[in-house]
C-alpha positions, 0 to 999 in steps of 0.5 A: 041648616045646623049651625056648629057649637063653639066646641067644634069650631074650636077644635077645627081651628086647632086642626088646621094649625096642626095641618099648617106646621106639618106643612112647614116642616115637610118643606125641602131645603133650598137648591144651594143648601143641598148643593153643599159638599158634607163637612169632614172631619180634618186629619191632624197635622203630624209634627216631625219628631225631634231627637233632642237627646241625639242632638245633644250626644252630637259634637258641635263644630269646634266643640272639645269634649272631656275624653278628647286627648290631644298628642303633643304638637310637633315642633321643627326647629330651625336647621332641622330635617323636616318630616315627610308631610312637612316635606310634602308641604314644601316646608324646608326649614323656619319653625312650624307647629303642626296640630292633630286633627280630632280624627287622630287617635289620642295617645293616653297621657301615661305614655306620652314621652316627656319633652320641652314640646308638651309645654312648649307650643309657641317659640319665638323667632330668631331676632324677635325680643319681648316688651321691656318691663318699662314699656308694659309699665307705660302701656298700663299706665302710672296706676297700679293694677287691681291685682297689685292692689288687693291681696298679697298687699304690695310690699313698697309701703311704709309704716305709720304711727297710729293711735286709737282714740275711741273703740267699741267692742275691743274689751269683749270676750270676743273682740270685735275690733282687731289689727295685725301688721299687713301681710300677717297670718291668722294668728297675729290678729290681736285687739285694738282697744282705746289707747293702743299704739302702733308703728307699722303697715296695719290691717284692721277689721271690725265685727257685727258690734264693733267701730273704731276711730284712729289717728294716723301721724297727727294727720288724719282721723279715720273712722271705721265703721261695723263690718269693716276691713281695710288697710293703711300705710303710707306710700310715696309717688314721685317722691311725694308721701301720701296717705293710702287706704285700701277699703276692701269691704264696710264704710269708712270716714276720713277727716283731715287734722292738720289743714292748710289755709284753704281748709284742705289736708296738708297731704292728700289721701288716696283711698282704693276700693276693689272698683275705684280709686279716690284721690282726696284732701277733704273729708269724706266717706267712702262705702263699698259692698258687693251689691252697690259697689263704691259710694262716696259721701263729702263730710263737713270739716268739724 
């Protein structure tokens, strides 16, 4: 019996391995895997199309567009004969106002007859009375409103005696410190140099490089920083005189010159800004701007 050589044995082993690999690849899949349905491609969901342009053109409930022109309202005076529409509604007297509907074609303004009813929409009934001005003042309180405090200035102030103790930038080509009487026009601004005096209600403004210190009636020293605008006058409240400073923008420091035994000013100073009102008798610095509003800083008495 002949013995096979090593080369033929190696070839036999390789053939056996290849045969086994081929049989493994030829094995069918399991029954569970064979029963799975084939995966189909899902169809994309079609969303509803929203016509934004159409929605923008539609009028919303209660919307008034520029082309809507309403005809004048119909006002029936007391004792006048009611119209057919009002008679059908059972109205026989009194004051009635009828408003047109949006479906009613509007009459052009040029063809609209001029009558008092065009501007008079509400007429008070007979026997009614408007509240007296004193009642309105009591409802608002003693403190004047912001509209009464700001431009145009109130005309109930009294003049003050002002001396310019020190001024920076008042002698330049373009004066950085200027003042004028309260209520004056733009041409009434004049430089406020050191030593200048005035006996009036004044408005002061400073520029980028300007600052000024004022003595008011020998009672207060007011230091005004750069980029500041304020008004100074004297007012009386319940027969009590007080210094009134309206700080429109910027910063000002108020120090009393004459004080009583407690170290407080002999009379109060009221500092008003667009969003606050301060009543003080001690040294104080007040700043106002549109970003942070009113800020108050207590100062030491020099």
